[in-house]
C-alpha positions, 0 to 999 in steps of 0.5 A: 301771470303778473307780467302778462297783465298789461297785455291782458288789459290792452286786449280787453280794451281793444276788444271793447273798442270794437264792441262799442263801435258796433253798439254805437252805430252810425247815423246820417245827420240832417245835413247829410253828413255820416256821423260815426265813432270811426276813431275806435276802430284804429284804436281798437287795432293798435290795442290788439297789436300792443296785446300781441307784441307785449307777450312776445317781448316778455318771453324773449326777454325772460329767455335771455335773462334766465337761459336754461342750462344745456 
């Protein structure tokens, strides 16, 4: 479980970015400009992608380091 902790933290942070974007919301400023925390969307997708890629890399590396006898 220790080897997947970075992926778990990354997934939790990515999900919290999407939740924060929904909670903060967007508004229109008095001058007509749209004010929203748009940066949270790509950061959330990046963290979720990292959370998917890390277990794949860990699994492949552990397979090559400790091959099972056949």
